[in-house]
Every structure is written in C-alpha cells, then in structure tokens.
C-alpha positions in Angstrom: 152.4 125.6 74.6 152.9 123.2 71.7 149.9 121.8 69.9 150.2 118.5 71.7 150.3 120.2 75.0 147.2 122.2 74.1 145.5 119.0 73.2 146.4 117.4 76.4 145.3 120.4 78.5 142.0 120.4 76.5 141.3 116.8 77.1 142.3 117.0 80.8 139.8 119.7 81.3 137.1 117.9 79.4 137.7 114.8 81.5 137.8 116.5 84.9 136.9 120.2 84.6 136.8 120.7 88.4 140.5 119.9 88.7 142.0 120.9 85.4 141.8 124.5 84.0 140.7 125.0 80.5 143.2 126.3 77.8 143.3 130.0 77.9 142.4 130.5 74.2 139.2 128.5 74.4 136.0 130.4 75.4 133.8 129.4 78.3 130.9 128.9 75.9 132.8 126.6 73.6 134.4 124.6 76.3 131.0 124.0 78.0 129.7 122.6 74.7 132.5 120.1 74.6 132.2 119.3 78.2 128.5 118.5 77.8 129.0 116.7 74.5 131.7 114.3 75.7 130.1 113.5 79.1 126.6 113.1 77.7 127.8 110.7 75.0 129.5 108.5 77.6 126.5 108.7 79.9 124.2 107.8 77.0 126.1 104.7 76.1 126.3 103.6 79.8 122.6 104.3 80.4 121.5 102.3 77.4 123.6 99.3 78.5 122.5 99.4 82.1 118.9 100.7 82.1 117.7 98.8 85.2 120.7 99.8 87.2 120.3 103.4 86.3 116.6 103.3 87.2 117.5 102.5 90.8 119.4 105.8 91.3 118.4 109.4 91.5 119.7 111.3 88.5 122.3 113.3 90.4 123.8 110.2 92.0 123.8 108.2 88.8 125.6 111.1 87.1 128.2 111.2 89.8 129.0 107.5 89.2 129.3 108.0 85.5 131.5 111.1 86.1 133.8 109.0 88.3 134.1 106.5 85.5 134.8 109.3 83.0 137.5 110.8 85.2 139.1 107.8 86.8 138.9 104.9 84.3 141.5 104.4 81.6 139.6 102.7 78.8 141.5 100.0 77.0 139.4 100.0 73.8 138.6 102.9 71.4 135.3 101.4 70.3 132.0 102.8 71.6 130.5 99.3 71.9 133.2 98.5 74.5 132.2 101.3 76.8 129.7 99.1 78.6 132.4 96.5 79.3 134.8 99.2 80.5 132.1 100.6 82.8 131.6 97.1 84.3 135.3 96.7 84.8 135.3 100.1 86.5 132.5 99.1 88.9 134.2 95.8 89.7 137.8 97.0 90.3 137.9 100.8 90.8 134.6 102.1 92.1 134.2 102.5 95.8 130.8 101.1 96.8 128.7 103.3 99.2 125.7 102.8 101.3 123.6 104.3 98.5 124.5 101.4 96.2 122.3 98.3 96.2 124.1 95.2 97.5 123.4 93.5 94.2 124.9 96.3 92.1 127.8 94.3 90.6 125.7 91.2 89.8 122.9 93.3 88.2 125.5 95.2 86.2 127.1 92.0 85.0 123.8 90.5 84.0 122.8 93.6 82.0 126.2 93.7 80.3 125.9 90.0 79.3 122.7 90.8 77.6 124.4 93.4 75.5 127.5 91.3 74.9 125.3 88.4 73.6 123.4 90.8 71.3 126.5 92.2 69.6 128.8 89.2 69.7 130.3 88.3 66.3 129.8 84.5 66.2 132.1 82.2 64.4 128.9 80.7 63.0 130.6 77.4 62.2 128.1 75.3 64.1 125.9 72.5 62.9 122.9 70.6 64.3 123.5 67.5 66.5 122.2 64.4 64.7 124.4 61.8 66.4 124.6 62.0 70.2 127.1 59.2 70.3 129.9 60.5 68.2 129.5 64.2 67.5 131.5 66.7 69.5 129.4 69.1 71.6 129.9 72.8 72.1 128.4 75.6 74.0 127.7 78.2 71.3 129.7 81.4 71.5 126.4 83.4 71.7 125.4 81.6 74.9 126.4 82.4 78.5 126.1 80.0 81.4 125.5 82.2 84.5 124.9 82.0 88.2 124.2 84.8 90.7 123.4 85.1 94.4 120.6 87.5 93.7 117.5 87.1 91.4 118.9 89.7 89.0 116.2 89.0 86.3 113.5 90.3 88.7 115.2 93.4 90.1 113.4 96.7 89.5 112.4 99.8 91.4 109.7 97.7 93.0 111.9 94.8 93.9 115.2 95.5 95.5 116.4 92.5 97.7 118.7 93.4 100.5 120.0 89.9 101.2 121.4 87.2 98.9 119.3 84.2 98.2 119.9 80.9 100.1 120.5 79.1 96.8 122.2 80.4 93.6 120.1 81.5 90.7 121.1 79.9 87.4 120.5 81.4 84.0 121.5 81.0 80.4 121.5 84.1 78.2 121.6 83.3 74.5 120.7 84.3 70.9 117.8 82.4 69.6 117.0 81.2 66.1 115.7 84.7 65.2 119.0 86.3 66.5 117.1 87.8 69.4 118.5 87.8 72.9 116.7 85.5 75.3 117.2 83.9 78.7 116.0 80.9 80.6 116.2 80.0 84.2 118.5 77.0 84.7 119.3 74.6 87.5 122.5 73.2 89.1 122.6 70.1 86.9 122.2 72.0 83.7 124.7 74.6 84.8 127.2 71.8 85.5 126.7 70.2 82.1 127.1 73.6 80.3 130.1 74.4 82.4 131.8 71.2 81.3 131.1 72.0 77.7 132.5 75.5 78.2 135.6 74.1 79.9 136.1 71.2 77.4 134.7 72.3 74.0 134.3 69.4 71.6 133.7 66.8 74.3 131.5 63.8 73.5 128.3 63.0 75.4 129.8 59.8 76.9 132.9 61.6 78.1 130.8 64.5 79.4 128.7 62.1 81.5 131.8 60.4 82.8 133.1 63.8 84.0 129.8 64.7 85.6 129.6 61.3 87.3 132.8 62.0 89.2 131.2 65.1 90.7 127.8 63.4 91.3 128.6 59.9 92.6 125.1 59.6 94.1 123.7 59.1 90.6 124.2 56.1 88.4 125.9 56.5 85.0 122.6 55.4 83.3 120.6 58.1 85.2 123.1 60.8 84.3 123.3 59.7 80.7 119.6 59.8 80.2 119.2 63.1 82.0 122.1 64.7 80.2 120.9 63.8 76.8 117.4 65.0 77.6 118.7 68.3 78.9 121.2 68.9 76.1 118.6 68.1 73.5 116.4 70.9 74.9 119.5 73.2 74.9 120.2 72.3 71.2 116.6 73.2 70.3 117.1 76.6 71.8 120.4 77.1 69.9 122.4 77.1 73.1 124.6 74.1 72.2 125.6 72.6 68.9 128.2 70.5 67.1 130.8 71.4 64.5 131.7 69.7 61.3 
C-alpha cells in the first residue's frame, strides 16, 4: 500500500472502526488510543455546544448520536469552532429521528447553537449610536439574532420536556450586550416583525420601516405604528441589538 492508501485506511478505521479494518502495521493498543482521542475530541466539542440537549439523553444513546455524526457527516469546514454548526446541519438533514428523541430536539439544538454563534461571531463593529430617528439608517447588529420557535426552548431541561408545540410561537432575541456577554430577551410578534424588516432591508429608515409594517398590519394607524416602533426600537438600541452606521 502507498503512504496515501495507508492514511486513507487509517482514517477510515478511526471514523468507523466497526466497518473498516485497521491497517495491519498498527497495533491494537495504538489504534485504540487514536480511536478514543478523535471521537472524544469531537464528542467534547459537541457536548460543550449542546449541554442541555445532551443532558436529556442517557450517555450511551448520546454517544450513538455523536458516533453517527462522526461516521456519516462530511464536514465542510476544518475549524473546530464550526463543529457545532456541522452537528446542527447533521441533525437537520441527515439524522433519522427516533422515538427516543424529544419532539423539540431540532429547535433546542438550533437555539443552543445560536448562543454559541453569537458568542464567537466576528462583528464588523462599524456601528454607531442612533441619535436621529428621522434620517439615520437602521440595522440589526450582526451579533443579534431574531428568533421564533414553536416550543419554549429557553425553559427546557430534564424537569421540563414538553411533548406538544405551544399554541402560539415563542419569540426571542439572542444578542451580545455592552459587556460582550451573550444575553437573550423574550420578544413578541410586533418586535419580531420590526426586527425581521431590519434584517431583510438593512439601512432602512424608521419612516420606511413603519410604512412596510403598516402594509402587513392595516388594523393600526400609521401614527400608532410609528410611536410603537420608535419606542420598541429605542429599547432595542439600548440593549445593543440595533444600531446605525456612519
């Protein structure tokens, strides 16, 4: 075997030892060290990114999920920080959900990944405070995420595992505060709509934003929406969720 073929055989065994034989010239003791090292590293990164999700499973079943990820998923990024995103993609598109998985698994996994994503996101940091609500362009900061889920993902734990989706969506904003710490607030449909417009049309002015929202909420007058939007967005600006740019 060529050196490249040996490498490929070695990695195939590390990735899926039950279905790929180890290279003949590698001892059982040495290959076990590599097997444990690689898998434990991956499991450690996944567990640290999804601590609540992991806590809902028995250890053996959790390990089986991570092993499936290790065996079946073709990661697109070489960076360790991206392992959590790759695991989320695996759950969303490859993993076959079983009766042992909670019905909220995908939403909880997404919520936990968002918290990590916001924590490590490299912001453009070209924002400035909003001092003129008439003319300044408005932006949802790149360290803020406007979210909605059908389950109360922020409350899920070993002691609270809902089996049915809520009657109404749960709205959240996950963001980095002035101290660069990850925080979240519960939101509401109106706030979510405003932030969604900012996300879809970065740099929009308040007047245009209200006009866009008025089309979707004709039951409210322009004056009502304008006053409510400025009050809500002022609070969002204080929290470093929205800002302007020079």
